[in-house]
One Martini backbone bead per residue (centre of mass of N, CA, C, O) as a GRO file, in nm:
protein
  172
    1MET     BB    1   1.658   0.760   2.174
    2ASP     BB    2   1.832   0.884   1.939
    3LYS     BB    3   1.814   0.994   1.616
    4ALA     BB    4   2.064   0.828   1.510
    5THR     BB    5   1.928   0.540   1.638
    6ALA     BB    6   1.667   0.543   1.510
    7LYS     BB    7   1.409   0.398   1.371
    8GLU     BB    8   1.260   0.329   1.094
    9ILE     BB    9   0.913   0.415   1.010
   10SER     BB   10   0.654   0.223   0.856
   11VAL     BB   11   0.349   0.251   0.663
   12GLY     BB   12   0.055   0.060   0.576
   13LEU     BB   13  -0.223   0.001   0.328
   14VAL     BB   14  -0.506  -0.211   0.285
   15LEU     BB   15  -0.759  -0.182   0.052
   16LEU     BB   16  -1.096  -0.279   0.057
   17THR     BB   17  -1.359  -0.367  -0.182
   18ASN     BB   18  -1.695  -0.388  -0.306
   19ILE     BB   19  -1.726  -0.523  -0.649
   20PRO     BB   20  -1.957  -0.690  -0.814
   21SER     BB   21  -1.847  -0.661  -1.119
   22MET     BB   22  -1.560  -0.809  -0.997
   23GLY     BB   23  -1.666  -1.042  -0.774
   24GLY     BB   24  -1.617  -0.838  -0.530
   25PHE     BB   25  -1.348  -0.837  -0.361
   26VAL     BB   26  -1.088  -0.580  -0.356
   27ALA     BB   27  -0.775  -0.468  -0.407
   28ILE     BB   28  -0.597  -0.164  -0.364
   29LEU     BB   29  -0.349  -0.060  -0.580
   30GLN     BB   30  -0.027   0.083  -0.632
   31ARG     BB   31   0.147   0.236  -0.884
   32ARG     BB   32   0.447   0.308  -0.981
   33GLY     BB   33   0.609   0.556  -1.107
   34GLU     BB   34   0.859   0.737  -1.283
   35PHE     BB   35   0.844   0.985  -1.067
   36ASN     BB   36   0.980   1.148  -0.778
   37HIS     BB   37   0.858   1.446  -0.638
   38GLU     BB   38   1.001   1.450  -0.356
   39LYS     BB   39   1.308   1.371  -0.471
   40MET     BB   40   1.366   1.441  -0.771
   41CYS     BB   41   1.347   1.145  -0.914
   42PRO     BB   42   1.363   0.853  -1.011
   43GLU     BB   43   1.195   0.574  -0.972
   44SER     BB   44   1.176   0.297  -0.804
   45TRP     BB   45   1.025   0.032  -0.926
   46ARG     BB   46   0.886   0.080  -1.187
   47GLY     BB   47   0.546  -0.040  -1.204
   48ALA     BB   48   0.503  -0.135  -0.943
   49CYS     BB   49   0.339  -0.276  -0.686
   50GLN     BB   50   0.141  -0.167  -0.401
   51VAL     BB   51   0.008  -0.078  -0.159
   52THR     BB   52  -0.210   0.169  -0.130
   53VAL     BB   53  -0.023   0.262   0.121
   54HIS     BB   54   0.310   0.419   0.168
   55GLY     BB   55   0.524   0.520   0.453
   56LYS     BB   56   0.687   0.749   0.646
   57LEU     BB   57   0.755   0.850   0.949
   58ASN     BB   58   0.784   1.091   1.149
   59HIS     BB   59   0.939   1.219   1.398
   60GLY     BB   60   0.724   1.110   1.662
   61GLU     BB   61   0.517   0.960   1.510
   62ASN     BB   62   0.229   0.798   1.499
   63PHE     BB   63   0.066   0.561   1.331
   64ILE     BB   64  -0.220   0.675   1.270
   65PRO     BB   65  -0.146   0.967   1.194
   66GLY     BB   66   0.056   0.877   0.974
   67LEU     BB   67  -0.140   0.719   0.801
   68LEU     BB   68  -0.339   0.951   0.746
   69ARG     BB   69  -0.131   1.127   0.605
   70GLU     BB   70  -0.060   0.931   0.377
   71VAL     BB   71  -0.336   0.910   0.258
   72SER     BB   72  -0.364   1.210   0.185
   73GLU     BB   73  -0.107   1.223   0.002
   74GLU     BB   74  -0.178   0.969  -0.200
   75ILE     BB   75  -0.539   0.962  -0.205
   76GLY     BB   76  -0.663   1.149  -0.008
   77ASN     BB   77  -0.993   1.219   0.138
   78ILE     BB   78  -1.062   0.939   0.270
   79ARG     BB   79  -1.267   0.710   0.434
   80ILE     BB   80  -1.132   0.470   0.683
   81LEU     BB   81  -1.284   0.580   0.949
   82ASP     BB   82  -1.553   0.411   1.114
   83THR     BB   83  -1.815   0.229   1.253
   84SER     BB   84  -1.809  -0.005   1.005
   85ASN     BB   85  -1.495  -0.023   1.048
   86GLN     BB   86  -1.165  -0.175   1.057
   87LEU     BB   87  -0.838  -0.148   1.190
   88ILE     BB   88  -0.575  -0.368   1.103
   89VAL     BB   89  -0.315  -0.577   1.167
   90LEU     BB   90  -0.122  -0.760   0.939
   91THR     BB   91   0.184  -0.646   0.968
   92ARG     BB   92   0.508  -0.697   1.146
   93LYS     BB   93   0.830  -0.558   1.091
   94GLU     BB   94   1.165  -0.622   1.229
   95THR     BB   95   1.468  -0.457   1.250
   96ARG     BB   96   1.739  -0.283   1.330
   97GLU     BB   97   1.637  -0.029   1.130
   98LYS     BB   98   1.324  -0.137   1.101
   99ILE     BB   99   0.970  -0.054   1.090
  100THR     BB  100   0.677  -0.242   0.968
  101VAL     BB  101   0.332  -0.147   0.924
  102THR     BB  102   0.035  -0.324   0.816
  103PHE     BB  103  -0.274  -0.232   0.725
  104GLY     BB  104  -0.641  -0.290   0.733
  105THR     BB  105  -0.940  -0.231   0.522
  106VAL     BB  106  -1.277  -0.137   0.465
  107ILE     BB  107  -1.447   0.012   0.193
  108ASP     BB  108  -1.659   0.191   0.036
  109CYS     BB  109  -1.707   0.225  -0.302
  110SER     BB  110  -1.784   0.535  -0.289
  111GLU     BB  111  -1.480   0.630  -0.218
  112LEU     BB  112  -1.344   0.617  -0.502
  113LYS     BB  113  -1.429   0.914  -0.592
  114ASN     BB  114  -1.210   1.043  -0.367
  115ILE     BB  115  -0.971   0.978  -0.524
  116ARG     BB  116  -0.634   1.138  -0.515
  117LEU     BB  117  -0.368   1.139  -0.692
  118ASN     BB  118  -0.047   1.174  -0.706
  119ALA     BB  119   0.216   1.256  -0.918
  120SER     BB  120   0.389   0.971  -0.860
  121THR     BB  121   0.184   0.795  -0.973
  122GLY     BB  122   0.069   0.508  -1.185
  123GLY     BB  123  -0.183   0.411  -1.033
  124LEU     BB  124  -0.442   0.174  -1.030
  125GLU     BB  125  -0.522  -0.148  -0.882
  126PHE     BB  126  -0.716  -0.449  -0.913
  127VAL     BB  127  -0.746  -0.730  -0.681
  128THR     BB  128  -0.814  -1.049  -0.647
  129ARG     BB  129  -0.769  -1.320  -0.461
  130ASN     BB  130  -0.712  -1.523  -0.717
  131LYS     BB  131  -0.460  -1.319  -0.827
  132ILE     BB  132  -0.219  -1.333  -0.625
  133ALA     BB  133  -0.060  -1.581  -0.752
  134ASP     BB  134   0.033  -1.391  -1.012
  135ILE     BB  135   0.229  -1.243  -0.848
  136LYS     BB  136   0.530  -1.114  -0.859
  137ASN     BB  137   0.858  -1.112  -0.750
  138LEU     BB  138   1.033  -0.829  -0.732
  139ALA     BB  139   1.314  -0.917  -0.609
  140THR     BB  140   1.360  -1.161  -0.844
  141CYS     BB  141   1.242  -1.029  -1.134
  142PHE     BB  142   1.368  -0.740  -1.058
  143LYS     BB  143   1.512  -0.435  -1.091
  144LYS     BB  144   1.524  -0.125  -0.949
  145ASP     BB  145   1.569   0.013  -1.262
  146GLU     BB  146   1.329  -0.151  -1.368
  147LEU     BB  147   1.061  -0.192  -1.570
  148VAL     BB  148   0.737  -0.271  -1.514
  149PRO     BB  149   0.507  -0.397  -1.686
  150ALA     BB  150   0.167  -0.331  -1.724
  151ASP     BB  151   0.099  -0.662  -1.753
  152VAL     BB  152   0.245  -0.665  -1.470
  153MET     BB  153   0.252  -0.806  -1.142
  154ALA     BB  154   0.458  -0.658  -0.878
  155MET     BB  155   0.589  -0.760  -0.554
  156PHE     BB  156   0.663  -0.774  -0.243
  157PRO     BB  157   0.633  -1.030  -0.024
  158ASP     BB  158   0.511  -0.864   0.221
  159GLU     BB  159   0.271  -0.753   0.049
  160ILE     BB  160   0.149  -1.020  -0.032
  161GLU     BB  161   0.091  -1.106   0.254
  162ALA     BB  162  -0.100  -0.870   0.323
  163LEU     BB  163  -0.311  -0.939   0.115
  164ASN     BB  164  -0.388  -1.218   0.215
  165LEU     BB  165  -0.469  -1.117   0.504
  166ALA     BB  166  -0.691  -0.926   0.424
  167PHE     BB  167  -0.885  -1.137   0.308
  168GLU     BB  168  -0.885  -1.327   0.557
  169LYS     BB  169  -0.971  -1.094   0.783
  170LEU     BB  170  -1.204  -0.907   0.606
  171CYS     BB  171  -1.356  -1.163   0.447
  172LEU     BB  172  -1.624  -1.303   0.624
   0.00000   0.00000   0.00000
């Protein structure tokens, strides 16, 4: 397949960690910032939440190396792969134009101190399993150029699905 007809491939990652003071396992979400420093323009879906890490693979890049690169770019050099945790596929969506694979894993809460957000992020949010039902559907509740208020959590349906699957598959 030549580059002109190659599908765009995106990877995502849902990180869970156990924080007893928050009631146990939480998913770490990233809030979209106001300005995209890579594209040098205002961010789309400003203030919306997304999985912990999400990005496009470079041409010819494989899933795991691409995911690790995106982790490093978006949240710094945290340890997501070691002998005590597993990286699993939560969702895989494919259309004519695009493939999106979202992975999930559990990290030790001590890794939170190693998170270094990039300039484009709007911060982190932590969500427990019982709060997923409160997350608004970003596609139907907000416009692409509309700011999602800080007191509202809104995500795309496929990312809400990945969150549910992360809790289901990783919190045994």
